[in-house]
C-alpha positions as CSV (number, residue, x, y, z in Angstrom):
1,X,-17.4,10.9,0.5
2,X,-18.0,9.1,-2.7
3,X,-19.0,5.5,-3.4
4,X,-19.1,3.1,-6.3
5,X,-20.8,0.1,-4.7
6,X,-22.2,-3.0,-6.4
7,X,-23.5,-6.1,-4.7
8,X,-21.3,-8.5,-6.6
9,X,-18.4,-8.3,-9.2
10,X,-18.7,-10.2,-12.5
11,X,-15.5,-11.9,-11.7
12,X,-16.7,-13.2,-8.3
13,X,-20.0,-14.2,-9.8
14,X,-18.3,-16.2,-12.5
15,X,-16.1,-17.9,-9.9
16,X,-19.2,-19.0,-7.9
17,X,-20.8,-20.3,-11.1
18,X,-17.8,-22.6,-11.7
19,X,-17.9,-23.9,-8.2
20,X,-14.6,-22.5,-6.8
21,X,-13.1,-23.8,-3.6
22,X,-11.2,-21.9,-0.9
23,X,-7.8,-23.3,0.2
24,X,-7.2,-22.9,3.9
25,X,-9.6,-20.0,4.0
26,X,-7.0,-17.7,2.5
27,X,-8.5,-16.9,-0.8
28,X,-7.0,-19.2,-3.5
29,X,-9.9,-20.3,-5.7
30,X,-9.7,-23.0,-8.4
31,X,-11.6,-21.7,-11.4
32,X,-10.5,-23.8,-14.3
33,X,-7.4,-25.8,-15.2
34,X,-4.3,-23.6,-15.1
35,X,-6.1,-20.4,-13.8
36,X,-6.6,-18.9,-10.4
37,X,-7.8,-15.7,-8.9
38,X,-5.6,-15.3,-5.9
39,X,-8.0,-13.0,-4.0
40,X,-11.4,-14.0,-5.3
41,X,-14.1,-12.6,-3.0
42,X,-11.6,-11.3,-0.5
43,X,-12.0,-7.7,0.6
44,X,-9.0,-5.5,0.3
45,X,-8.7,-2.0,1.8
46,X,-6.1,0.1,-0.1
47,X,-5.1,3.5,1.2
48,X,-3.4,6.1,-0.9
49,X,-5.3,4.9,-3.9
50,X,-5.1,8.1,-5.9
51,X,-1.4,8.0,-6.6
52,X,0.7,6.1,-9.1
53,X,1.4,3.1,-6.8
54,X,-2.1,3.2,-5.4
55,X,-3.7,3.1,-8.8
56,X,-1.6,0.1,-9.8
57,X,-2.5,-1.6,-6.5
58,X,-6.2,-1.1,-7.2
59,X,-5.9,-2.5,-10.8
60,X,-3.8,-5.5,-9.7
61,X,-6.0,-6.5,-6.8
62,X,-9.2,-6.0,-8.9
63,X,-7.7,-8.3,-11.6
64,X,-7.0,-10.9,-8.8
65,X,-10.7,-10.9,-7.9
66,X,-10.6,-8.8,-4.7
67,X,-13.5,-6.6,-3.7
68,X,-12.1,-3.2,-3.0
69,X,-12.3,-0.4,-0.5
70,X,-10.3,2.5,-1.9
71,X,-9.4,5.7,-0.1
72,X,-7.5,8.9,-0.7
73,X,-7.7,12.6,-0.1
74,X,-8.3,13.8,-3.7
75,X,-12.0,13.2,-4.6
76,X,-11.6,13.6,-8.4
77,X,-8.7,11.2,-8.6
78,X,-10.5,8.7,-6.4
79,X,-13.6,8.8,-8.5
80,X,-11.5,8.1,-11.6
81,X,-9.7,5.0,-10.2
82,X,-12.9,3.7,-8.6
83,X,-14.7,4.0,-11.9
84,X,-11.9,2.3,-13.8
85,X,-11.7,-0.8,-11.5
86,X,-15.4,-0.8,-10.9
87,X,-15.7,-2.4,-14.3
88,X,-14.1,-5.5,-12.9
89,X,-15.2,-5.8,-9.2
90,X,-17.2,-4.3,-6.4
91,X,-15.7,-1.0,-5.1
92,X,-16.4,1.3,-2.2
93,X,-14.5,4.6,-2.4
94,X,-14.2,6.9,0.6
95,X,-12.4,10.3,0.7
96,X,-10.5,10.5,4.0
97,X,-7.4,12.0,5.7
98,X,-5.9,9.0,7.4
99,X,-3.9,11.1,9.9
100,X,-7.3,11.9,11.5
101,X,-8.6,9.1,13.8
102,X,-12.2,10.1,13.0
103,X,-11.7,9.7,9.3
104,X,-10.1,6.2,9.8
105,X,-13.0,5.1,12.0
106,X,-15.5,6.3,9.3
107,X,-13.5,4.5,6.6
108,X,-13.5,1.2,8.4
109,X,-17.2,1.5,9.2
110,X,-18.0,2.1,5.6
111,X,-15.9,-0.9,4.6
112,X,-17.7,-3.2,7.0
113,X,-21.1,-1.9,6.1
114,X,-20.4,-2.6,2.4
115,X,-18.7,-6.0,2.6
116,X,-18.9,-7.3,6.2
117,X,-15.2,-7.9,6.7
118,X,-11.7,-6.8,5.7
119,X,-9.3,-9.5,4.7
120,X,-6.4,-7.4,3.4
121,X,-5.1,-4.0,4.4
122,X,-2.6,-2.2,2.2
123,X,-1.2,0.9,3.9
124,X,0.0,2.9,0.9
125,X,-1.0,6.4,2.1
126,X,1.8,8.8,2.5
127,X,3.6,11.9,1.3
128,X,7.0,12.8,0.1
129,X,7.7,15.3,2.8
130,X,10.2,18.2,2.6
131,X,13.6,18.1,1.1
132,X,15.5,20.4,3.4
133,X,18.5,20.4,5.8
134,X,17.9,19.8,9.5
135,X,18.2,23.5,10.3
136,X,15.2,24.2,8.0
137,X,13.1,21.2,9.0
138,X,10.4,23.0,11.0
139,X,8.3,21.1,13.6
140,X,5.2,21.5,11.4
141,X,7.0,19.9,8.5
142,X,8.2,17.1,10.7
143,X,4.7,16.3,12.1
144,X,3.2,16.4,8.6
145,X,5.5,13.8,7.1
146,X,5.3,11.6,10.2
147,X,1.5,11.8,10.2
148,X,1.0,11.1,6.5
149,X,3.4,8.1,6.4
150,X,3.6,6.6,9.8
151,X,0.6,7.8,11.9
152,X,-1.8,6.9,9.1
153,X,-0.4,3.3,8.9
154,X,-0.7,3.0,12.7
155,X,-4.3,4.3,12.8
156,X,-5.4,1.9,10.0
157,X,-3.7,-1.1,11.7
158,X,-5.3,0.0,15.0
159,X,-8.7,0.1,13.5
160,X,-8.6,-3.0,11.2
161,X,-6.5,-5.5,13.3
162,X,-9.3,-6.2,15.8
163,X,-11.6,-7.3,13.0
164,X,-8.9,-9.5,11.5
165,X,-8.2,-11.0,15.0
166,X,-11.9,-12.0,15.3
167,X,-11.7,-13.5,11.8
168,X,-8.4,-15.3,12.8
169,X,-6.9,-14.4,9.4
170,X,-5.7,-11.4,7.6
171,X,-3.0,-9.8,5.6
172,X,-1.4,-6.4,6.3
173,X,1.0,-4.9,3.8
174,X,2.7,-1.6,4.7
175,X,4.5,0.6,2.2
176,X,7.8,1.7,3.6
177,X,10.9,2.7,1.5
178,X,14.6,1.9,1.1
179,X,14.9,5.4,2.6
180,X,13.9,3.7,5.9
181,X,17.0,1.5,5.6
182,X,19.7,3.8,4.3
183,X,20.5,7.5,4.8
184,X,19.4,10.2,2.4
185,X,20.6,13.7,3.2
186,X,18.0,16.4,3.3
187,X,15.2,13.8,3.7
188,X,15.4,13.2,7.5
189,X,11.7,13.4,8.1
190,X,10.8,11.0,5.4
191,X,13.6,8.6,6.3
192,X,12.5,8.6,10.0
193,X,8.8,8.0,9.0
194,X,9.7,5.0,6.7
195,X,12.0,3.5,9.3
196,X,9.1,3.7,11.7
197,X,6.9,1.8,9.3
198,X,9.4,-1.0,9.3
199,X,9.4,-1.1,13.1
200,X,5.6,-1.1,13.2
201,X,5.6,-3.9,10.7
202,X,7.9,-6.1,12.7
203,X,6.2,-5.5,16.1
204,X,2.7,-6.2,14.7
205,X,4.0,-9.4,12.9
206,X,5.1,-10.7,16.3
207,X,1.9,-9.6,18.0
208,X,-0.7,-10.7,15.4
209,X,0.9,-13.9,14.1
210,X,-1.0,-16.1,16.6
211,X,-4.2,-14.9,15.0
212,X,-3.2,-16.0,11.6
213,X,-2.4,-12.5,10.5
214,X,0.7,-11.8,8.5
215,X,2.3,-8.3,8.5
216,X,4.9,-7.3,6.0
217,X,6.5,-4.2,4.5
218,X,7.5,-3.3,1.0
219,X,10.5,-1.0,0.6
220,X,10.5,0.5,-2.9
221,X,13.4,2.4,-4.4
222,X,12.8,5.5,-6.4
223,X,9.5,4.9,-8.2
224,X,8.6,6.3,-11.6
225,X,6.1,9.1,-11.4
226,X,5.3,12.6,-10.3
227,X,6.5,12.2,-6.7
228,X,10.0,11.2,-7.6
229,X,10.2,13.9,-10.2
230,X,9.5,16.5,-7.6
231,X,12.0,15.0,-5.1
232,X,14.6,14.9,-7.8
233,X,14.1,18.6,-8.6
234,X,14.2,19.5,-4.9
235,X,17.4,17.5,-4.3
236,X,19.0,19.2,-7.3
237,X,18.1,22.6,-5.8
238,X,19.5,21.9,-2.3
239,X,22.7,20.2,-3.7
240,X,23.3,22.7,-6.3
241,X,23.4,20.2,-9.2
242,X,21.4,19.6,-12.3
243,X,18.2,17.6,-12.2
244,X,19.9,15.0,-14.4
245,X,22.7,14.5,-11.9
246,X,20.2,14.3,-9.1
247,X,18.2,11.7,-11.0
248,X,21.4,9.7,-11.6
249,X,22.1,9.6,-7.9
250,X,19.0,7.4,-7.5
251,X,20.0,4.9,-10.2
252,X,23.8,4.9,-10.1
253,X,23.9,2.2,-7.4
254,X,21.3,0.0,-9.1
255,X,22.6,-3.0,-11.1
256,X,19.6,-2.5,-13.3
257,X,20.3,1.2,-13.6
258,X,16.7,2.3,-13.5
259,X,13.7,3.6,-11.5
260,X,11.1,1.1,-10.2
261,X,7.8,0.7,-11.9
262,X,4.6,0.9,-9.8
263,X,3.4,-2.3,-11.3
264,X,6.3,-4.2,-9.8
265,X,5.4,-3.0,-6.3
266,X,1.7,-3.9,-6.9
267,X,2.8,-7.4,-7.9
268,X,4.8,-8.0,-4.7
269,X,1.9,-6.6,-2.6
270,X,-0.5,-9.1,-4.3
271,X,1.9,-12.0,-3.6
272,X,2.2,-11.1,0.0
273,X,-1.6,-10.7,0.3
274,X,-2.4,-14.0,-1.4
275,X,-1.6,-17.7,-0.8
276,X,2.1,-17.2,-1.7
277,X,2.5,-15.1,1.4
278,X,1.1,-17.7,3.8
279,X,4.5,-18.2,5.5
280,X,6.0,-14.8,5.2
281,X,5.6,-12.3,8.0
282,X,7.7,-9.6,9.6
283,X,9.7,-9.0,6.4
284,X,10.7,-5.8,4.7
285,X,10.9,-6.7,1.0
286,X,13.0,-4.5,-1.2
287,X,11.7,-3.6,-4.7
288,X,14.5,-1.2,-5.6
289,X,16.1,-2.5,-8.8
290,X,18.9,-3.8,-6.6
291,X,19.7,-0.4,-5.1
292,X,19.5,-1.8,-1.6
293,X,20.2,-5.5,-0.9
294,X,19.7,-5.7,2.8
């Protein structure tokens, strides 16, 4: 495990010096006329922090004043993003495989030891899974994609929710996908996992609402980056088409005609985690450039 831990962020310290106030205990601080830090002093646990979306989540939440607990499986990448956002805020970084209950327990214990509470959980960990027909989808492949995308979210909610319930407030944001809403041939494992994340989100929203905890999902479309590039190549292979044609299949139905930027997903996550999301729970919010509208 690695850690980049500081007792206080410069942003949080500045907020205290200006005499911020907390609105409804949910993290909106008044700093100066016309400026706010939506998550000043709040503690956000972000999983899957080593990928493109995870990095944007870390940067966006740091800029909003949150103190961060970051986790991922790749130590070098985790060190880089922790060092980057550590210039803005307090950071604890923990290498973990979130499909393993012991790793999740250790992660939550480290977060509580560092900051004393967890206000926001962003379940972004996951993997692209295989691109293969059902006849070639082996049980080991199935279990891996379900574990990395769905079991990891369940285990983190299972470990973090009791602490939020005692606090009587919290925000959980789960990263699903439009693939959990519409079919995508040769991607059965991934689609099943992401549909499961939507079901988990809705059930926990109902269960945890009385404790002041909101639970929402974000459903991105195809997101710019290495992961979608690999999926495009694999779809081209199994369909027998060019990579260009496979890429166009992701954008042809979009009114905007483009892939989604990681920064757009991070902005929606921040909104749901902050005061703007006070009255939003049980929702699966599309960020798909219009590819899916339901």
